C-alpha positions as CSV (number, residue, x, y, z in Angstrom):
1,X,-15.0,17.2,-2.7
2,X,-11.7,16.7,-1.0
3,X,-9.0,17.6,-3.5
4,X,-6.2,16.8,-1.0
5,X,-6.7,13.1,-1.3
6,X,-3.6,11.2,-2.3
7,X,-3.1,7.6,-3.2
8,X,-0.6,6.1,-0.7
9,X,0.2,2.7,0.7
10,X,-1.4,2.1,4.0
11,X,1.0,1.5,6.9
12,X,-1.7,0.3,9.3
13,X,-4.1,-1.7,7.0
14,X,-1.8,-4.0,5.2
15,X,-1.2,-7.8,4.7
16,X,1.8,-7.6,2.2
17,X,2.7,-4.0,1.4
18,X,-0.3,-1.9,2.0
19,X,-1.3,-1.3,-1.6
20,X,-4.8,-2.7,-1.4
21,X,-5.3,-0.9,1.9
22,X,-4.3,2.3,0.2
23,X,-6.7,1.7,-2.7
24,X,-9.5,0.9,-0.3
25,X,-8.9,4.2,1.6
26,X,-8.6,6.2,-1.6
27,X,-11.8,4.9,-3.1
28,X,-13.6,4.6,0.3
29,X,-14.2,0.8,0.0
30,X,-13.8,-2.1,2.3
31,X,-10.3,-3.5,2.2
32,X,-11.6,-7.0,1.9
33,X,-13.5,-6.2,-1.3
34,X,-10.4,-4.7,-2.8
35,X,-8.2,-7.7,-1.8
36,X,-10.7,-10.2,-3.2
37,X,-11.0,-8.1,-6.4
38,X,-7.2,-8.0,-6.7
39,X,-6.9,-11.7,-6.3
40,X,-9.6,-12.4,-8.9
41,X,-7.9,-9.9,-11.3
42,X,-4.6,-11.7,-10.7
43,X,-6.2,-15.1,-11.6
44,X,-8.0,-13.8,-14.7
45,X,-5.0,-12.0,-16.1
46,X,-2.6,-14.9,-15.6
47,X,-0.5,-13.2,-13.0
48,X,-0.1,-9.8,-14.7
49,X,-1.9,-8.1,-11.8
50,X,0.7,-9.5,-9.4
51,X,3.4,-7.8,-11.4
52,X,1.3,-4.6,-11.3
53,X,1.1,-5.0,-7.5
54,X,4.9,-5.2,-7.2
55,X,5.2,-2.0,-9.4
56,X,2.7,-0.2,-7.2
57,X,4.6,-1.3,-4.1
58,X,7.7,0.4,-5.5
59,X,6.0,3.5,-6.9
60,X,3.3,4.4,-4.4
61,X,4.6,6.3,-1.4
62,X,3.8,5.2,2.1
63,X,1.4,7.2,4.3
64,X,3.9,7.3,7.2
65,X,4.6,10.9,8.1
66,X,7.7,10.2,10.3
67,X,11.0,8.7,9.5
68,X,12.0,5.8,11.8
69,X,15.4,6.4,13.4
70,X,17.7,3.5,13.9
71,X,19.9,3.1,16.9
72,X,23.4,4.0,16.3
73,X,25.7,2.7,19.1
74,X,28.6,4.9,18.0
75,X,26.5,8.1,18.3
76,X,25.4,7.4,21.8
77,X,27.5,9.0,24.4
């Protein structure tokens, strides 16, 4: 059993924020199944799952290992 497994948002398999892609990778499921299940849960809970998605979007870290550097024209010589 891999104990180093962490729940992170996917930076490659995402439609909105990568939350469903991260859950699919963590639980070793197909991403489409997770997305359809999330949509069904949102409909059955009257939108409460959508609020949970936004919370997970804020709380779950991204799986990106590098920090993107932005161009600073004043720093360039």
